[in-house]
MDAnalysis code that builds the backbone (N, CA, C; Angstrom):
import MDAnalysis as mda
import numpy as np

u = mda.Universe.empty(216, n_residues=72, atom_resindex=np.repeat(np.arange(72), 3), trajectory=True)
u.add_TopologyAttr("name", ["N", "CA", "C"] * 72)
u.add_TopologyAttr("resid", np.arange(1, 73))
u.add_TopologyAttr("resname", ["MET", "SER", "ILE", "GLY", "HIS", "ALA", "LEU", "SER", "VAL", "VAL", "LYS", "GLN", "PRO", "VAL", "ARG", "LYS", "ARG", "ALA", "LYS", "LEU", "ASP", "TYR", "PRO", "THR", "GLU", "THR", "GLU", "GLY", "SER", "ARG", "LEU", "ALA", "ALA", "LYS", "ALA", "ARG", "LYS", "MET", "ALA", "SER", "LYS", "LEU", "THR", "PRO", "GLU", "GLU", "ARG", "ARG", "ALA", "HIS", "PHE", "ASN", "ALA", "ALA", "MET", "VAL", "LEU", "ILE", "TYR", "GLY", "GLY", "ASP", "ASP", "THR", "LYS", "LYS", "THR", "THR", "VAL", "PRO", "ARG", "ARG"])
u.atoms.positions = np.array([
    [-22.092, 37.832, 28.557],
    [-20.939, 37.136, 28.060],
    [-20.382, 37.944, 26.882],
    [-19.104, 38.257, 26.910],
    [-18.486, 39.027, 25.834],
    [-17.981, 38.078, 24.747],
    [-17.634, 38.658, 23.594],
    [-17.154, 37.857, 22.468],
    [-15.848, 37.148, 22.836],
    [-14.938, 37.841, 23.492],
    [-13.671, 37.237, 23.892],
    [-13.868, 36.060, 24.817],
    [-14.808, 36.200, 25.732],
    [-15.094, 35.107, 26.667],
    [-15.708, 33.915, 25.929],
    [-16.581, 34.167, 24.945],
    [-17.214, 33.085, 24.186],
    [-16.164, 32.319, 23.378],
    [-15.175, 33.010, 22.809],
    [-14.135, 32.342, 22.040],
    [-13.245, 31.488, 22.937],
    [-12.981, 31.938, 24.131],
    [-12.138, 31.157, 25.026],
    [-12.857, 29.901, 25.508],
    [-14.161, 29.938, 25.541],
    [-14.926, 28.770, 25.952],
    [-14.944, 27.732, 24.826],
    [-15.052, 28.171, 23.570],
    [-15.152, 27.278, 22.428],
    [-13.808, 26.640, 22.107],
    [-12.735, 27.365, 22.242],
    [-11.418, 26.881, 21.854],
    [-10.925, 25.828, 22.857],
    [-10.583, 24.648, 22.332],
    [-10.096, 23.564, 23.160],
    [-8.569, 23.549, 23.117],
    [-7.938, 23.131, 24.188],
    [-6.484, 23.052, 24.167],
    [-6.011, 21.975, 23.177],
    [-4.912, 22.250, 22.502],
    [-4.357, 21.316, 21.531],
    [-3.385, 20.397, 22.264],
    [-3.647, 19.114, 22.164],
    [-2.777, 18.143, 22.809],
    [-1.796, 17.612, 21.777],
    [-0.549, 17.579, 22.143],
    [0.444, 17.017, 21.247],
    [0.387, 15.498, 21.356],
    [0.395, 14.857, 20.207],
    [0.386, 13.400, 20.203],
    [1.803, 12.895, 20.423],
    [1.892, 11.852, 21.152],
    [3.199, 11.242, 21.384],
    [3.658, 10.585, 20.087],
    [4.903, 10.794, 19.721],
    [5.430, 10.171, 18.510],
    [5.625, 8.683, 18.776],
    [5.134, 7.892, 17.849],
    [5.277, 6.456, 17.981],
    [6.671, 6.055, 17.516],
    [7.216, 5.073, 18.151],
    [8.567, 4.646, 17.859],
    [8.520, 3.465, 16.891],
    [8.527, 3.781, 15.579],
    [8.518, 2.744, 14.560],
    [9.938, 2.476, 14.106],
    [10.262, 1.226, 13.836],
    [11.608, 0.918, 13.323],
    [11.741, 1.427, 11.887],
    [12.945, 1.832, 11.510],
    [13.148, 2.335, 10.153],
    [13.188, 1.198, 9.149],
    [13.550, 0.006, 9.591],
    [13.622, -1.135, 8.694],
    [13.125, -2.378, 9.417],
    [12.307, -3.157, 8.720],
    [11.797, -4.407, 9.279],
    [12.038, -5.522, 8.280],
    [11.752, -6.740, 8.689],
    [11.908, -7.864, 7.770],
    [10.981, -7.697, 6.571],
    [9.768, -7.212, 6.822],
    [8.814, -6.995, 5.730],
    [9.279, -5.930, 4.755],
    [9.865, -4.854, 5.263],
    [10.340, -3.805, 4.361],
    [11.532, -4.283, 3.541],
    [12.374, -5.122, 4.140],
    [13.502, -5.690, 3.393],
    [13.007, -6.631, 2.297],
    [12.008, -7.471, 2.621],
    [11.453, -8.386, 1.625],
    [10.765, -7.616, 0.496],
    [10.061, -6.559, 0.836],
    [9.387, -5.754, -0.192],
    [10.402, -5.099, -1.114],
    [11.499, -4.601, -0.563],
    [12.547, -3.990, -1.382],
    [13.164, -5.021, -2.309],
    [13.375, -6.219, -1.804],
    [13.948, -7.289, -2.619],
    [12.984, -7.667, -3.748],
    [11.687, -7.743, -3.436],
    [10.685, -8.079, -4.448],
    [10.613, -7.000, -5.525],
    [10.659, -5.726, -5.120],
    [10.646, -4.632, -6.106],
    [11.871, -4.684, -7.007],
    [13.026, -4.984, -6.414],
    [14.269, -5.055, -7.188],
    [14.193, -6.192, -8.202],
    [13.684, -7.343, -7.771],
    [13.559, -8.478, -8.684],
    [12.526, -8.191, -9.776],
    [11.422, -7.556, -9.415],
    [10.361, -7.267, -10.384],
    [10.806, -6.261, -11.429],
    [11.684, -5.352, -11.051],
    [12.116, -4.330, -12.012],
    [12.990, -4.928, -13.110],
    [13.495, -6.129, -12.896],
    [14.352, -6.778, -13.893],
    [13.574, -7.688, -14.847],
    [12.263, -7.832, -14.646],
    [11.462, -8.711, -15.481],
    [11.224, -8.112, -16.866],
    [11.162, -8.981, -17.852],
    [10.799, -8.549, -19.201],
    [9.280, -8.422, -19.260],
    [8.744, -7.734, -20.266],
    [7.283, -7.641, -20.388],
    [6.606, -9.017, -20.483],
    [7.243, -9.965, -21.141],
    [6.666, -11.308, -21.255],
    [6.620, -11.997, -19.894],
    [7.688, -11.832, -19.104],
    [7.711, -12.425, -17.765],
    [6.675, -11.769, -16.862],
    [6.525, -10.452, -16.995],
    [5.493, -9.741, -16.215],
    [4.109, -10.279, -16.546],
    [3.846, -10.469, -17.850],
    [2.546, -10.978, -18.292],
    [2.306, -12.385, -17.733],
    [3.331, -13.227, -17.747],
    [3.185, -14.588, -17.224],
    [2.866, -14.565, -15.731],
    [3.543, -13.714, -14.968],
    [3.267, -13.603, -13.533],
    [1.866, -13.047, -13.295],
    [1.472, -12.064, -14.107],
    [0.137, -11.480, -13.977],
    [-0.934, -12.533, -14.237],
    [-0.764, -13.304, -15.310],
    [-1.748, -14.336, -15.641],
    [-1.821, -15.399, -14.542],
    [-0.671, -15.792, -13.999],
    [-0.670, -16.777, -12.918],
    [-1.380, -16.229, -11.675],
    [-1.184, -14.960, -11.389],
    [-1.849, -14.340, -10.241],
    [-3.363, -14.283, -10.448],
    [-3.799, -13.990, -11.667],
    [-5.238, -13.946, -11.954],
    [-5.861, -15.328, -11.770],
    [-5.136, -16.374, -12.143],
    [-5.640, -17.729, -11.941],
    [-5.762, -18.008, -10.445],
    [-4.775, -17.572, -9.661],
    [-4.847, -17.771, -8.205],
    [-6.014, -17.007, -7.600],
    [-6.221, -15.779, -8.067],
    [-7.277, -14.941, -7.485],
    [-8.660, -15.417, -7.900],
    [-8.862, -15.625, -9.207],
    [-10.199, -15.918, -9.718],
    [-10.451, -17.401, -9.947],
    [-9.437, -18.224, -9.785],
    [-9.614, -19.654, -9.962],
    [-9.536, -20.052, -11.428],
    [-9.673, -21.314, -11.659],
    [-9.615, -21.827, -13.019],
    [-8.268, -22.465, -13.287],
    [-8.222, -23.221, -14.357],
    [-6.978, -23.893, -14.689],
    [-6.470, -23.515, -16.072],
    [-7.087, -22.552, -16.707],
    [-6.687, -22.135, -18.044],
    [-5.679, -20.990, -17.938],
    [-4.399, -21.344, -17.836],
    [-3.363, -20.316, -17.678],
    [-2.997, -19.667, -19.003],
    [-3.421, -20.252, -20.125],
    [-3.105, -19.666, -21.431],
    [-4.134, -18.633, -21.855],
    [-5.238, -18.551, -21.149],
    [-6.264, -17.571, -21.480],
    [-5.717, -16.173, -21.201],
    [-5.917, -15.271, -22.131],
    [-5.397, -13.917, -22.004],
    [-6.258, -13.117, -21.042],
    [-5.634, -12.516, -20.068],
    [-6.320, -11.660, -19.114],
    [-5.773, -10.261, -19.273],
    [-6.648, -9.308, -19.493],
    [-6.230, -7.926, -19.704],
    [-6.727, -7.096, -18.531],
    [-5.820, -6.323, -17.883],
    [-6.270, -5.498, -16.758],
    [-7.180, -4.367, -17.238],
    [-8.140, -3.987, -16.419],
    [-9.026, -2.853, -16.734],
    [-8.286, -1.550, -16.542],
    [-8.660, -0.574, -17.322],
    [-8.049, 0.751, -17.186],
    [-9.065, 1.758, -16.806],
])
């Protein structure tokens, strides 16, 4: 067996993958864009209030005035 023959045995043909037909815009992408636009208009105090409310939803509890600081 020669070197050229060994390389031709090892090399597999490359198959092209069919391109999937994804829509450029969906209801979810429109809602996400709307949410980002609304969030960019929030003040730091409003952001903190939403963050604290989300932490209560995630971790439970009823103390919404407790300060929650994100880890860095």
